C-alpha positions in Angstrom: 131.0 112.9 82.6 130.7 113.0 78.9 134.8 113.2 78.5 134.6 110.0 80.5 132.0 108.1 78.5 134.0 109.3 75.0 137.3 107.8 77.1 135.8 104.6 77.6 134.3 104.1 74.5 137.4 104.8 72.4 139.4 102.5 74.9 137.1 99.8 74.1 137.1 100.6 70.3 140.6 100.8 70.6 140.7 97.1 72.4 138.5 95.4 70.1 140.0 96.7 66.9 143.8 95.2 68.0 142.2 92.3 69.6 141.2 91.5 65.3 144.0 92.8 63.5 146.7 93.3 66.2 149.4 90.9 66.3 150.9 89.4 69.7 152.5 92.6 71.3 149.4 95.0 70.3 147.2 92.4 72.3 149.7 92.2 75.2 149.9 96.1 75.0 146.3 96.5 74.6 145.4 94.4 77.9 148.0 96.6 79.9 146.2 99.8 78.8 142.9 98.3 79.5 144.0 97.1 83.1 145.6 100.4 83.6 142.1 102.5 82.7 140.2 99.9 85.1 143.4 100.1 88.2 142.9 104.3 87.7 139.1 104.2 88.0 139.4 102.4 90.7 141.8 104.4 92.1 139.9 107.5 91.2 137.2 106.5 93.2 138.9 105.0 96.7 141.8 107.5 97.4 142.4 110.7 98.2 144.4 112.9 96.4 148.0 112.8 97.2 147.9 108.9 97.5 146.0 108.7 93.9 149.0 111.2 92.7 151.1 108.6 93.7 149.3 105.5 92.4 149.1 107.3 89.3 152.3 107.9 89.0 152.9 104.4 89.4 150.3 103.0 87.3 151.7 105.2 83.9 155.3 104.0 85.4 154.3 100.0 84.7 152.5 101.2 81.5 155.7 103.0 79.9 158.0 99.9 81.4 155.4 97.5 79.5 155.9 100.0 76.1 160.1 99.9 76.5 159.7 95.9 76.6 157.2 96.0 73.4 159.6 98.6 71.8 163.0 96.4 72.1 161.1 93.1 70.7 158.8 94.3 68.4 159.3 94.9 64.5 156.7 98.2 64.3 157.3 101.7 64.9 154.1 102.2 66.9 155.5 101.3 70.0 158.4 103.6 69.9 155.9 106.4 69.4 153.4 105.2 72.3 156.1 104.9 74.5 157.0 108.6 73.8 153.7 109.6 74.8 153.7 107.6 77.6 157.0 109.0 79.0 155.2 112.8 78.4 152.2 111.5 80.8 155.0 109.7 83.3 157.3 112.9 83.6 153.9 114.9 83.9 152.7 112.9 86.8 156.4 113.4 88.0 156.4 116.6 88.1 153.0 116.7 90.4 155.3 115.0 93.0 157.8 117.1 92.9 156.1 120.7 92.6 152.9 119.6 94.7 151.9 123.3 94.8 150.4 123.9 91.4 147.0 123.4 90.8 146.7 119.5 90.7 143.8 119.8 88.3 146.8 120.6 85.3 148.7 117.9 85.9 145.9 116.0 85.3 144.9 117.0 82.1 147.9 116.9 81.0 148.8 113.3 81.4 145.4 112.6 80.5 146.0 114.5 76.9 148.5 112.2 76.0 146.5 109.0 76.2 144.5 109.6 73.1 146.9 110.6 70.7 148.8 107.5 71.7 146.0 105.5 71.0 145.2 106.7 67.9 148.8 106.6 66.3 148.2 103.0 68.0 145.4 102.3 65.8 146.4 104.0 62.5 149.3 102.1 62.6 148.1 98.7 63.1 145.6 99.2 60.6 148.2 100.2 58.2 150.4 97.0 58.9 147.2 95.0 59.0 146.1 96.2 55.5 149.9 96.2 54.5 150.1 92.1 55.7 152.3 92.5 58.4 150.3 91.1 61.1 149.8 87.7 60.1 150.4 86.9 64.1 153.5 84.5 62.7 156.0 87.1 62.9 159.4 85.5 64.0 161.3 87.5 66.4 164.5 85.8 66.1 
């Protein structure tokens, strides 16, 4: 219960920080992160374990797709790192589908672990970009 409270506190702090200091890509991505966390929370309480595993894989795959889309259009490096961390989580969730006889909680712990370093990389990079004057909000992608 305490770890869930810490996760949500960190998620909301990240959300607020990105809304204040992030560029357009970061704001889009933080909305996707919050939506995926809320969808995962709903799925946790409404689905049984096999259905939740499939739903979690789909949610993480959508986050990965969004991260790759932002990687392709961003002028920052943090989306590359974030996409790498999300790739690890998606591969972990896919392994759960391929090897279901292993302890399912291990997959959840491994996939969930990578959320914190990914968010930390994003927060540090956005703050550094802001300090360097790179997040003016009027970045041209042409």
